[in-house]
C-alpha positions in Angstrom: 125.0 83.6 102.1 123.5 85.0 98.5 121.2 82.1 98.9 120.8 83.2 102.1 119.9 86.8 100.5 117.7 85.9 98.1 115.7 83.9 99.7 115.2 86.5 102.5 114.5 88.8 99.7 111.5 87.4 98.4 108.8 87.3 101.4 106.1 84.4 100.7 103.1 84.6 99.8 100.4 84.2 102.5 97.4 84.8 100.4 95.9 87.6 98.5 98.5 90.9 98.6 99.6 89.8 101.8 103.4 88.0 102.2 105.7 87.6 104.8 109.9 88.0 105.1 112.2 86.8 107.1 115.4 89.2 108.4 119.0 88.8 106.6 120.6 89.3 110.7 118.1 87.8 113.0 121.3 88.4 115.6 121.4 92.2 114.8 121.4 95.4 117.1 117.9 96.5 114.0 116.9 95.4 111.2 118.6 96.6 107.8 116.3 99.9 105.9 117.7 98.6 102.9 116.3 95.1 103.4 112.6 95.8 104.3 112.8 98.4 101.5 114.2 95.7 99.1 111.2 92.7 100.2 108.7 95.9 99.5 109.7 95.3 96.2 109.6 92.7 95.6 106.0 91.9 97.2 105.0 94.9 94.9 106.6 93.4 92.4 104.5 90.0 92.5 101.0 92.0 92.4 101.2 93.8 88.8 100.9 93.0 85.3 104.6 91.5 84.5 104.6 93.8 80.9 104.8 96.7 83.5 108.3 98.2 85.6 109.4 99.8 88.6 110.1 103.1 88.4 110.2 104.7 91.7 109.5 103.5 94.8 109.2 106.5 97.9 109.5 105.1 102.1 109.1 106.4 105.1 110.7 104.3 108.2 108.4 104.8 111.1 109.4 102.2 113.9 112.7 100.2 114.3 112.3 96.2 113.1 113.0 93.9 115.4 115.1 91.4 113.9 114.4 88.6 115.7 110.8 88.5 114.9 109.4 87.8 110.9 108.1 90.8 109.0 104.6 91.2 107.1 103.5 92.9 104.1 100.0 94.3 103.0 100.4 95.1 99.2 97.4 97.1 98.5 96.2 97.8 95.1 95.9 101.6 94.9 95.5 102.2 90.4 96.0 100.2 87.8 95.6 102.9 84.4 96.6 102.6 80.8 99.8 103.2 81.3 100.9 103.2 85.4 99.9 101.2 88.1 100.2 102.1 91.8 100.8 99.6 95.0 101.5 100.4 99.0 103.0 98.7 100.4 102.9 98.3 104.5 106.0 96.5 106.7 104.1 95.2 110.2 105.4 93.5 112.7 103.5 92.9 115.9 100.9 94.5 113.6 102.3 98.0 113.9 103.5 99.1 110.4 108.2 99.4 110.5 107.7 100.8 107.6 105.2 102.0 105.0 106.2 102.9 101.0 104.4 103.6 97.4 105.5 102.1 94.3 104.8 102.8 90.6 104.9 100.9 88.0 105.7 101.6 83.9 104.2 100.0 81.0 106.9 100.4 78.3 107.8 103.9 76.7 110.0 106.1 74.6 111.2 109.3 75.1 114.6 111.6 74.9 117.3 110.9 76.6 120.1 112.0 78.7 121.7 111.4 81.9 125.4 113.2 83.4 128.4 111.6 83.3 129.9 109.0 85.4 132.6 110.3 87.9 136.3 108.6 86.1 137.3 106.1 89.4 139.4 103.2 89.5 138.3 100.3 88.2 137.1 97.5 90.8 139.5 94.5 90.4 142.3 97.8 92.1 140.3 98.2 95.1 140.2 95.7 98.6 136.5 94.6 99.5 135.0 96.1 103.3 134.7 92.1 103.9 138.8 92.5 102.9 140.0 95.1 104.8 137.3 94.6 108.4 138.6 90.8 107.9 142.5 92.7 107.7 142.3 94.9 110.8 139.9 92.1 112.9 136.7 94.5 113.5 134.5 92.2 111.6 130.9 92.5 113.3 129.3 88.9 112.1 126.2 90.1 113.4 125.4 92.8 111.4 127.5 92.8 107.7 125.9 94.2 105.3 128.8 96.0 103.7 131.3 93.2 105.4 129.4 90.2 104.6 129.5 86.8 102.0 126.9 88.1 99.6 127.8 91.6 98.3 131.2 92.4 97.3 131.5 96.4 98.2 134.7 98.5 97.4 135.2 101.6 99.1 136.8 104.3 96.6 138.5 106.0 99.6 137.9 103.5 101.9 136.6 105.6 105.3 138.3 104.0 109.1 134.9 103.9 110.2 135.8 102.4 113.4 137.3 105.9 113.8 136.5 108.6 111.2 137.5 112.0 110.8 136.2 114.6 109.6 136.1 114.8 105.0 134.3 115.8 102.2 130.5 114.0 101.8 131.5 112.5 99.2 131.8 108.8 99.2 132.4 106.6 95.9 131.6 102.6 95.9 132.1 99.4 93.7 129.0 97.5 94.6 127.4 94.0 92.8 126.7 90.4 94.8 129.6 87.9 95.2 128.1 85.1 92.7 125.5 85.0 90.0 121.9 85.5 90.5 118.4 84.7 88.3 116.4 86.2 85.9 113.5 86.5 88.2 111.5 89.5 87.7 111.9 92.3 90.0 114.7 90.9 91.8 117.6 92.5 90.8 115.7 95.6 91.7 115.2 94.1 95.3 119.1 93.9 95.7 119.9 96.9 94.5 116.9 98.5 96.7 119.4 97.1 99.4 121.8 98.0 98.2 120.8 101.8 98.2 120.5 102.2 102.1 123.9 101.3 102.6 126.3 104.5 103.0 123.7 107.9 102.4 123.3 108.4 106.3 127.0 107.4 106.8 128.2 110.2 103.9 126.6 112.8 105.9 128.1 111.0 109.6 131.4 111.8 108.1 131.6 115.6 107.2 131.6 115.9 111.0 133.9 112.6 111.7 131.0 111.0 113.6 130.3 107.2 113.8 126.8 105.5 113.6 127.1 104.7 117.1 128.6 106.9 118.9 127.3 108.5 122.2 124.7 111.1 123.2 124.4 110.9 118.9 121.3 109.8 117.9 120.9 107.6 114.3 118.1 106.6 112.0 116.4 106.8 109.4 113.5 108.4 108.5 112.8 108.3 104.7 114.2 107.1 101.2 113.2 107.2 97.7 114.4 105.1 94.6 114.0 105.8 91.2 115.0 103.3 88.1 116.1 105.1 85.1 116.8 101.4 83.0 117.4 97.8 83.6 120.5 96.8 84.8 122.2 93.6 86.8 122.6 93.8 90.3 125.2 90.8 90.2 128.1 92.8 87.8 129.6 95.8 89.1 127.4 99.2 90.3 129.0 102.8 91.6 126.8 103.9 93.5 128.6 107.5 94.5 127.5 109.2 97.6 127.1 113.3 98.5 125.8 115.0 101.1 122.4 117.7 99.9 122.9 119.6 103.5 122.8 119.0 106.7 120.9 120.9 109.5 118.2 120.8 111.9 118.8 117.3 113.2 118.5 116.1 110.1 120.8 115.1 107.0 119.7 114.3 103.2 121.9 112.2 100.8 121.8 111.9 97.6 123.2 108.8 95.2 123.5 107.3 91.8 123.9 104.4 90.4 126.5 103.7 87.5 127.0 100.7 85.3 130.5 99.5 84.8 129.8 101.1 81.0 128.8 104.0 82.3 124.5 104.4 82.4 123.0 106.4 84.7 120.4 103.1 85.9 119.3 104.5 89.4 119.3 107.7 91.6 118.6 107.2 95.3 117.9 109.7 98.3 117.1 109.7 102.1 117.1 111.9 105.0 118.1 110.3 108.5 118.2 111.4 111.7 121.1 113.3 112.9 120.6 115.2 116.6 122.2 115.1 119.6 120.7 113.0 123.3 
């Protein structure tokens, strides 16, 4: 499964600025947004000078993706400046965009350093994985295993009964990594983190009122996503993702997430706004 994830997150070149990607879960009810975010990162990285490092991604989800169809990626070279490079990536199916993304790269630079402290949480070794919990509960959905597959090891600090959620404080903390070692290929670890970053941002807004993603009469979808990379990390080593709801209203929910290494370094920050409204 991990080999499949690496392959899916590595769209194949089809000519200058064009790439073609497969889907991780072709039998699912929709394409997982984090997959498309990650594929955009990989495609953009392939068009930028090797010394420039990705530092941010901003994306809008436009249409639901069709899991049984491949995804085309078109990369536009918006600018290569003295210190920064900018790329615009469009993901398409059937000639129509399903996601547009702007991705920025920076030449190595030095400056001041500050970050908040990492929250104190139990170590991942003391927690059960989401896959283990799902297998024990007998509710593993093999068609859409984002947090419960064999490719990722995700351990929630205070687990949620996703099938029967109850109202709780809008905070989720989860240790995350791949289940095996990843190659040292440029941009791959950032692409995997982009894949991980979409996992709990809508969920943390839903649990405030004890709602389920598939709740009857309630429409849920990702609208936009932002991701900032602060320093190097490995996605095959433990990362703590802390997620909090910022605001829920107007049929939308906004959440923020922070990724820390096990030694407390803040390596990435993410925010997402999702559609959350009564039909």
